[in-house]
N, C-alpha and C positions, 0 to 999 in steps of 0.2 A: 074521577079520582085525581087528586092533586099529585103531581110528580115533582120531586125536587132532585136536581142533578148536582153532583159534586164535581164532575168533569175530570176527576183524576184518573179514570179508567180502571181503578182498583175495584175488586169485588167488595160489596158491602160486608161489613164485619159479621152481621148475623148469618148471612148466606155462607160466608167463608167458614164459620164455625160449624154449621150444619153439614156442609159438604165434607169437611174434615172428619166429622163423626161418621158420615157415610163411608168414606174410604177406610177408616179404621175398622169398622164392623165388617166390611167386605173382606179386608185382609184376615180378620179373625175367622170368618167363614171359610176362606181358602185354606187357612191353617188347619181348621177342623177337618176339612175334606182330605188334606194330605196326611192326616193322622188317623184316618178312618180304620186302618188296619192296626193301629197302635194300641197301646195299653189303655185300659178303661180309665185309669186315674188321669192320664194326660187328656183324654177325650172329654172327661167330665170337667176338668179344670178349664179347658178352652170353651166348652159349652156354657159354663157358669159365667165366664168373662163376657161372652157374647150376650147372654141374658142380662147381666148387670149393665153393660154398655147401652143396650137397647132400652132398658128400663129408664136409665137416666136421660137418654136422648128423647124418648117419647114424653116423659114428664116435662122436660124442658120445652119441647114444642107445645104441649098442651097448656102449660102455665103461662108462657110468654109469647111464642111465635104465632100460634094459631089465633089467640084472642086479638093480636095485632093485625093479623090477616083479616079477621072478621070486620075490623074497623076500616080497613084500607082496600079491600077488594070490592069490585062492583057486584051487585046482586046476582048477575048472570054467572059470576065466577064462584059463587058459594058452593056449587055442587062439588067442585074439586076439594074444597075444604071438608065438606061432609064425608066424602069418600076417604079422605086421610084419617078422619076420626074412626071410621069403620075399620080401616086397615090396621090402625093401632090396636083396636079392641081384639081383632083376630090374632095379632102378634102377641098381645099380652096373654091370651088364652094358651097359646103354644108355649110361651115362656114359662107359665105356671106349670104346665105339664112336664116340661124339660126339667125345671128346678125340683119338681116333686117326684121325679122318677127314681126308683131304687135300683133298677137293672139297666145296664148299658148293653144294648144289643141292637139288632136290626130296627126295631121299632123306635128306639132312641135316636139312632142315626137318621131315620126317616123324618122324625120330628124336627131335628136340627136342619135337615135338608129343606123341608117345607118352610120352616122359618126363614131360611136364607132366600127362598124363592119369593116369599112375601116381602122381605126386605128389598130385594132387587126391584120388584114391581113398584113398591112404594117410593123408593129412591128415584127411579126413572120418572114417575109421574111428578114427584115433588120438584126435581131439578129441571125437567123439561117443560113443565106446565106452570106450576105455582111460582117458582123462583123467577121465571121469565116475566110474569105479570107484575112483579114488584121490584125487579132489579134496578130500575131507574130511580127508586126512592132512596138513594144512597145515604143522605144525611140521617133520615129516620131509621134506616136499617143499621147504620153505624152506631147510633145511640142505643137502639134495641140490642145490638150485638154486645155492647159493653155490659148491659144488664144480664144478658144471657150468659156471658163468660162468668160473671160473679155467681149466678145461680147454679151453673154447671159445676163450679168448684165445690159449692155446698153439697150438691147431689152426689158428686163423686166421693166426697168425704163421708157422707151418710152411708153410702154403699161400700165403703172400705176400699175404694179404688183411688189410685193416684194417677193424675193426668200426666201423660208422657212429657209434655212441655214443662210441667212443674218440676218433674224429676230432673230434667236438664237444667232448668233455672236454679234449682237448689244446689246442684253440683257446681254450676258456674259461680253461684253466690258464695258457696263454701270456699271454693278455690280463690275467689277474689278477696274474701274476708281473710283467709290465711295469708295471702300475698300482702294485704294491707297491714296485717299484724306483724309480719316479718319486717316490713319496711319501717313501721313505727319502732320496732325493737332495735333495728340498726340505727335509726335516728337517735334513740335514747342512749345507745351505747356510744355513739359518736359524741353526743353532748357530755356524757359522763367522763369521757377520756380527755376532755379539754380542761 
């Protein structure tokens, strides 16, 4: 396997994106756990957010990251990739059960808990085994990461989710736009007064 080094010491963009997704879903799972005794509406909203985030993440990996891995991993490392696909299938089955559930009770909580356990296991294997095998391919993973960012934005929009960083960027952009608008207005007023 050819390895390209960037030498910057930064994590590759693709891995950074996937790890960020992992942390976000883990935080949502913790939030669900803390609301376990809360009202059904709150629990359902958090569970639906978890399901949507995992759906987008799995699709992103299956469309872009896993095919890239298939091309760049050695034959002996393919078993890890095959396990990842099986883990996705199991998670998708639980996601469908959670999304289709009409009652929120102990069985619903158990499904969310088991989904969380699947996710933790999958994340651990992905980050400690798969990522380790390709981490040195910085340039390729940076390029793939750009493609993954664009596709993730599409998926999030399709699922009606807004990415947190986009929300922050939009707020910053609106504030910057308003600031530029005020500056132009003042400049126009100053020119008009002359």
